[in-house]
C-alpha positions in Angstrom: 71.7 68.9 22.7 69.4 67.9 19.8 66.5 69.7 18.2 64.0 67.7 20.2 65.4 68.8 23.5 65.5 72.4 22.4 61.8 72.2 21.4 61.0 70.8 24.8 62.9 73.5 26.6 61.1 76.2 24.6 57.7 74.7 25.3 58.5 74.5 29.0 59.7 78.1 28.9 56.5 79.3 27.3 54.4 77.4 29.9 56.4 78.9 32.8 56.0 82.3 31.2 52.2 81.9 31.1 52.1 80.7 34.7 54.3 83.6 35.9 52.2 86.2 34.1 49.1 84.8 35.7 50.7 84.8 39.2 51.8 88.4 38.6 48.3 89.4 37.5 46.8 87.8 40.6 49.3 89.4 42.9 48.7 92.9 41.5 45.0 92.4 41.8 45.3 91.2 45.4 47.5 94.2 46.3 45.0 96.7 44.8 42.2 95.1 46.7 44.2 95.3 50.0 45.1 98.9 49.2 41.4 99.8 48.7 40.4 98.1 51.9 43.2 99.9 53.9 42.1 103.3 52.5 38.5 102.5 53.4 39.5 101.6 57.0 41.8 104.6 57.3 38.9 106.9 56.3 36.7 105.3 58.9 39.4 105.6 61.6 39.8 109.3 60.8 36.0 109.9 61.1 35.8 108.1 64.4 38.5 110.3 66.1 36.7 113.3 67.7 38.0 116.7 66.9 40.2 118.3 69.6 38.9 121.6 70.9 41.2 124.2 72.3 40.8 125.2 75.8 42.2 128.1 77.8 45.1 127.3 80.1 44.2 128.6 83.6 46.4 131.2 85.3 47.9 129.2 88.2 49.5 132.3 89.8 46.2 134.2 89.9 44.4 131.2 91.3 47.0 130.8 94.1 46.9 134.5 94.9 43.1 134.4 95.2 43.2 131.3 97.4 45.8 132.9 99.7 43.5 136.0 100.1 40.7 133.8 101.2 42.8 132.4 104.1 41.8 134.0 107.4 44.8 135.2 109.4 44.6 133.7 113.0 44.6 136.2 115.9 47.5 135.8 118.3 46.4 134.8 121.8 47.1 137.1 124.7 50.1 135.8 126.7 49.9 135.7 130.5 52.0 138.2 132.6 55.0 136.1 133.4 56.6 138.7 135.6 53.5 138.9 137.8 53.3 135.1 138.0 56.9 134.9 139.2 56.4 137.7 141.7 53.4 136.0 143.2 55.2 132.7 143.5 58.2 134.3 145.2 56.0 136.2 147.6 54.1 133.0 148.6 57.4 131.1 149.2 58.8 133.9 151.3 55.7 134.0 153.4 55.7 130.2 153.9 59.4 130.2 155.0 58.7 133.1 157.3 55.9 131.2 159.0 58.1 128.1 159.5 61.1 130.1 161.1 61.0 129.7 164.9 61.4 133.0 166.8 64.7 132.8 168.8 64.5 132.8 172.5 67.0 134.4 175.0 69.7 131.9 175.9 73.4 131.4 176.6 76.4 131.3 174.3 77.5 127.9 172.9 80.9 126.8 174.1 83.5 124.3 172.7 82.5 121.6 175.2 78.9 121.8 173.9 80.1 121.2 170.3 82.6 118.3 171.2 80.1 115.4 171.1 78.8 116.5 167.7 82.3 116.9 166.2 83.4 113.5 167.6 80.3 111.8 166.1 81.0 113.3 162.6 84.7 112.4 162.7 84.0 108.8 163.9 81.5 108.3 161.1 84.0 109.5 158.4 87.1 107.6 159.6 87.6 103.9 158.4 87.9 101.1 161.0 91.4 100.6 162.4 93.4 97.7 160.9 95.2 95.2 163.1 98.7 95.4 161.5 100.1 92.5 163.5 97.3 90.2 162.6 97.5 91.2 158.9 101.2 90.4 158.9 100.6 87.0 160.5 98.0 86.1 157.9 100.3 87.1 155.0 103.2 85.1 156.5 101.1 82.0 156.9 100.2 82.0 153.2 103.9 82.2 152.0 105.0 78.6 151.0 108.0 77.1 152.7 110.9 77.3 150.2 112.6 74.1 149.1 116.3 73.7 149.3 117.8 74.1 145.8 120.8 72.6 144.1 124.2 74.2 144.1 125.1 76.0 141.0 127.6 74.7 138.5 130.7 76.4 137.1 130.5 76.9 133.4 133.5 74.7 132.8 131.9 71.8 134.8 128.7 71.7 132.7 128.3 68.2 131.3 126.8 67.7 127.8 124.5 64.7 127.2 125.7 62.9 124.0 122.1 62.7 122.7 118.5 63.3 123.8 116.6 60.2 124.7 112.9 61.1 124.1 111.8 58.3 126.3 113.6 59.9 129.2 112.8 63.0 131.3 115.6 65.5 132.0 115.7 68.1 134.7 115.8 71.9 134.0 119.2 73.2 133.0 120.4 70.1 131.1 122.6 70.5 128.0 122.7 68.0 125.2 123.8 67.6 121.6 121.0 66.6 119.2 120.7 66.5 115.4 124.0 68.4 115.1 122.9 71.2 117.4 123.2 72.2 121.1 120.0 72.0 123.2 119.1 73.2 126.6 116.1 72.2 128.8 114.3 75.2 130.2 111.9 73.0 132.3 111.5 69.4 133.2 111.3 67.6 129.8 108.8 65.1 128.4 110.0 63.8 125.1 111.1 66.9 123.2 108.8 69.2 125.1 110.9 71.5 127.4 113.9 71.6 125.1 115.2 74.7 123.1 117.9 74.8 120.5 120.5 77.3 121.4 123.0 76.4 118.7 121.3 75.5 115.4 123.7 73.2 113.7 123.4 71.2 110.5 121.6 67.9 110.8 121.5 66.7 107.2 122.6 67.7 103.7 120.9 66.3 100.6 122.0 67.0 97.0 119.6 66.2 94.2 120.3 66.4 90.5 117.2 67.8 88.8 118.5 67.5 85.2 121.8 67.4 83.4 122.9 70.8 84.6 120.7 71.8 87.6 121.3 70.6 91.2 119.3 71.3 94.4 120.8 71.3 97.9 118.6 70.8 100.9 120.1 71.8 104.2 118.3 70.6 107.3 119.0 72.4 110.6 119.1 70.9 114.1 115.9 72.7 114.9 114.1 71.1 112.0 114.2 74.2 109.6 115.1 73.3 106.0 116.9 75.6 103.5 116.7 74.7 99.8 119.0 76.2 97.2 119.3 75.4 93.4 122.2 76.2 91.0 123.2 75.4 87.5 126.6 74.1 86.4 127.6 75.4 82.9 129.0 72.0 81.7 129.3 71.3 78.0 126.3 69.3 76.7 125.9 68.3 73.1 122.3 69.1 71.9 122.5 67.5 68.5 121.7 69.6 65.4 120.4 73.1 66.0 116.6 73.4 66.1 114.9 76.7 65.4 112.7 78.0 68.2 114.6 76.2 70.9 116.2 78.2 73.8 119.7 77.1 74.5 121.6 77.6 77.7 125.3 78.5 78.3 127.5 75.4 77.8 125.2 73.8 75.1 126.9 72.8 71.8 125.1 72.1 68.6 126.0 71.2 65.0 125.0 73.7 62.3 126.2 74.1 58.7 128.7 71.3 59.3 130.4 73.2 62.1 130.1 72.9 65.9 129.0 75.9 67.9 129.2 76.7 71.6 126.4 78.6 73.4 127.7 81.6 75.5 124.4 83.0 76.9 120.6 82.0 76.8 119.6 82.5 73.2 117.2 81.4 70.5 119.3 82.9 67.7 120.7 80.8 64.8 124.4 80.1 65.0 126.4 82.4 62.8 123.5 84.8 62.4 124.5 88.5 62.0 124.4 90.5 65.2 124.0 87.4 67.5 126.3 87.1 70.5 124.9 83.8 71.8 127.1 81.5 69.8 130.8 81.0 69.3 132.3 78.8 66.5 134.1 75.9 68.2 135.0 73.5 65.4 134.9 74.9 61.8 133.7 72.7 59.0 136.6 71.1 57.0 137.0 70.7 53.3 135.0 67.9 51.7 137.1 64.8 50.6 137.3 64.2 46.9 138.6 61.2 45.1 141.8 61.8 43.1 141.3 61.6 39.3 
């Protein structure tokens, strides 16, 4: 930086200093003006607020007591004489009944023969109408269907088994047949597979699928259509290349690490040969390096 540039910077600094001082002076003047205006408005606001005068708080309990004293207590009405009213009503009812009772006349005594017609009428009205048992039995017998002649039963040793079920054919009730590796019995006249029941649920099909190098799945299909699925692992030895940190190894896996081959004994993520680890066993130890003879 030369002398000319320094002179220019000093000149600009002086100009900026003059401008900043003027701005400061204008700002201070503006703030003083606003302060005076605010104080003037605050004085006017205080003068406009009326003074609060104290007033005496009324005695509410005294006012309530005086109001209660002014309430006129109502006079209880005179109740009617209930006993007299009941006595009068009973006396009137007795007199009315007495007037309606007929004075008995001299007569003769009532005999059993005189009461027989009245008793027979009451008994006849209370008894149900007699039922014609013979006619009722004839009506019931007429509604019983005529039984059809059935087939003779079979000895257990003489039961014949159908070799298979033809779904296009209808079989009578009590037919036995082998189907899908099981034993089936028809509990009614069949239509297709309707009417059949599986009484011995045999094995219809077995399917074995290999999911990966070590896992297999067995699907067992029953004669009734039910399917059972089971999976299992075979701990065969599989070479997993060089050991990779963070990978979980399974029993039977073998890896190369540090020039040696290691066998996995249990699921682990430990490094082969690591202190305290039981997941690996040294299978093939690293040999000595070959060196050229001098």
